[in-house]
C-alpha positions as CSV (number, residue, x, y, z in Angstrom):
1,M,0.0,0.0,0.0
2,S,1.4,3.4,-0.9
3,N,1.3,6.5,1.3
4,K,-1.5,7.8,-1.0
5,D,-3.7,5.2,0.5
6,F,-3.3,6.7,4.0
7,L,-3.8,10.4,3.1
8,Y,-5.7,12.4,5.6
9,A,-7.7,14.4,3.0
10,I,-7.4,18.1,3.3
11,A,-11.2,18.4,3.0
12,D,-11.5,16.2,6.1
13,A,-8.9,18.3,7.9
14,E,-10.9,21.4,7.0
15,K,-14.1,19.9,8.4
16,L,-12.2,19.1,11.6
17,I,-10.9,22.7,11.8
18,K,-14.4,24.1,11.1
19,G,-15.8,21.9,13.9
20,F,-13.2,23.1,16.3
21,T,-13.6,26.7,15.3
22,D,-17.4,26.7,15.6
23,C,-17.3,24.4,18.7
24,T,-19.2,21.6,17.2
25,L,-16.3,19.1,17.1
26,P,-17.1,16.3,19.6
27,K,-14.7,16.3,22.5
28,E,-13.5,12.8,21.7
29,D,-12.4,14.0,18.3
30,W,-10.1,16.7,19.8
31,T,-7.1,14.4,19.7
32,H,-3.3,15.1,19.6
33,E,-3.5,14.8,15.8
34,A,-6.4,17.2,15.7
35,H,-4.4,19.7,17.7
36,L,-1.5,19.4,15.3
37,I,-3.8,19.9,12.2
38,V,-5.3,23.0,13.7
39,A,-1.7,24.3,14.6
40,L,-0.6,23.7,11.0
41,W,-3.6,25.5,9.6
42,L,-3.2,28.5,12.0
43,L,0.5,28.8,11.4
44,A,-0.1,28.8,7.6
45,R,-3.0,31.2,7.8
46,H,-2.0,33.5,10.6
47,G,1.8,33.3,10.8
48,E,3.1,35.1,13.9
49,M,-0.5,35.6,15.1
50,A,-1.1,31.8,15.3
51,L,-0.5,31.8,19.0
52,P,-3.2,34.4,20.0
53,E,-5.6,32.7,17.5
54,M,-4.9,29.3,19.0
55,R,-5.3,30.6,22.5
56,T,-8.7,32.3,21.8
57,R,-10.0,29.3,19.9
58,L,-8.9,26.8,22.5
59,L,-10.4,28.7,25.4
60,R,-13.7,29.0,23.5
61,Y,-13.7,25.3,22.5
62,N,-12.7,24.1,26.0
63,E,-15.6,26.1,27.5
64,S,-18.0,24.6,24.9
65,V,-17.1,21.0,25.7
66,G,-16.9,21.4,29.5
67,G,-13.1,21.5,29.7
68,V,-13.3,24.2,32.4
69,N,-13.2,23.5,36.1
70,D,-12.6,25.4,39.3
71,D,-8.9,24.9,39.1
72,H,-8.3,26.0,35.5
73,D,-9.8,26.7,32.1
74,G,-8.4,23.6,30.4
75,Y,-5.8,25.8,28.6
76,H,-2.0,25.3,29.0
77,E,0.0,28.2,27.6
78,T,3.4,26.5,27.6
79,L,2.2,23.4,25.9
80,T,0.4,25.5,23.3
81,V,3.5,27.5,22.6
82,F,5.6,24.3,22.5
83,W,3.4,22.5,20.0
84,L,3.1,25.6,17.7
85,W,6.9,25.8,17.8
86,A,7.4,22.1,17.1
87,V,5.0,22.1,14.1
88,K,6.7,25.2,12.7
89,E,10.2,23.8,13.4
90,M,9.4,20.5,11.6
91,L,7.4,21.8,8.7
92,A,8.4,25.4,7.8
93,D,10.4,26.0,4.6
94,D,13.9,27.6,4.7
95,D,12.2,31.1,5.0
96,G,10.2,30.0,8.0
97,K,6.9,29.8,6.1
98,V,4.4,27.1,6.8
99,Y,1.9,26.1,4.1
100,W,-1.6,24.7,4.2
101,N,-1.9,22.2,1.4
102,Q,-2.1,18.4,1.0
103,D,1.7,17.9,1.0
104,A,2.1,19.8,4.2
105,L,-0.8,17.9,5.8
106,D,0.8,14.6,4.7
107,D,4.2,15.7,6.1
108,L,2.5,16.5,9.4
109,I,0.5,13.3,9.7
110,F,3.5,11.1,8.8
111,D,6.1,12.9,11.0
112,E,6.9,10.5,13.8
113,T,8.5,13.2,16.0
114,L,5.3,15.2,16.0
115,A,3.2,12.1,16.5
116,D,4.8,11.6,19.9
117,R,2.5,13.4,22.2
118,N,5.3,13.3,24.9
119,L,7.8,15.1,22.7
120,W,7.9,17.9,25.3
121,V,9.6,15.7,27.9
122,E,12.9,16.2,25.9
123,F,12.6,19.9,26.7
124,Y,10.8,20.1,30.1
125,S,10.8,18.3,33.3
126,K,7.3,17.1,34.3
127,E,7.4,19.4,37.4
128,K,8.1,22.5,35.3
129,M,5.5,21.7,32.6
130,M,2.8,20.7,35.0
131,S,3.3,23.8,37.2
132,V,0.6,26.5,37.5
133,E,3.1,29.0,36.1
134,A,3.6,27.0,32.9
135,R,-0.2,26.6,32.5
136,Q,-0.8,30.3,32.9
137,R,2.1,31.8,30.9
138,F,4.9,30.5,28.7
139,V,8.0,29.3,30.6
140,Q,11.3,28.4,29.0
141,P,12.4,24.8,28.9
142,D,14.6,23.5,31.7
143,L,16.1,20.5,30.0
144,K,16.8,21.5,26.4
145,E,16.5,24.8,24.5
146,M,13.9,25.2,21.8
147,G,16.0,26.0,18.8
């Protein structure tokens, strides 16, 4: 079977993004892969404004699916910054531009590094990443610099 048989069609990715954006995506469909797809789309569409766009959309989505509790709003600033950085680091061209097209989506889906939802542990101790401070604002890694 060729890679073409495994494509995550861009039309399906755009339906996922629409569901996330308009808060109709079922909570169980908000997977690590879905986060990455939205990150790629936001980076390609909004460039340097991808982080505030992701933050706003995540907070709205979390509230819509009940991801908010007394302790926090379900949002983690450091993880959000980290994953946007990782997607850009792995998929940007030499000029730092990220694209939204089928090839870029395929590269994202088939990237084993990005598929590892625990990639952040190379950069952060669990204590630092799970701290209230890291949840509320971006904190620099304590194990390895983000290049």
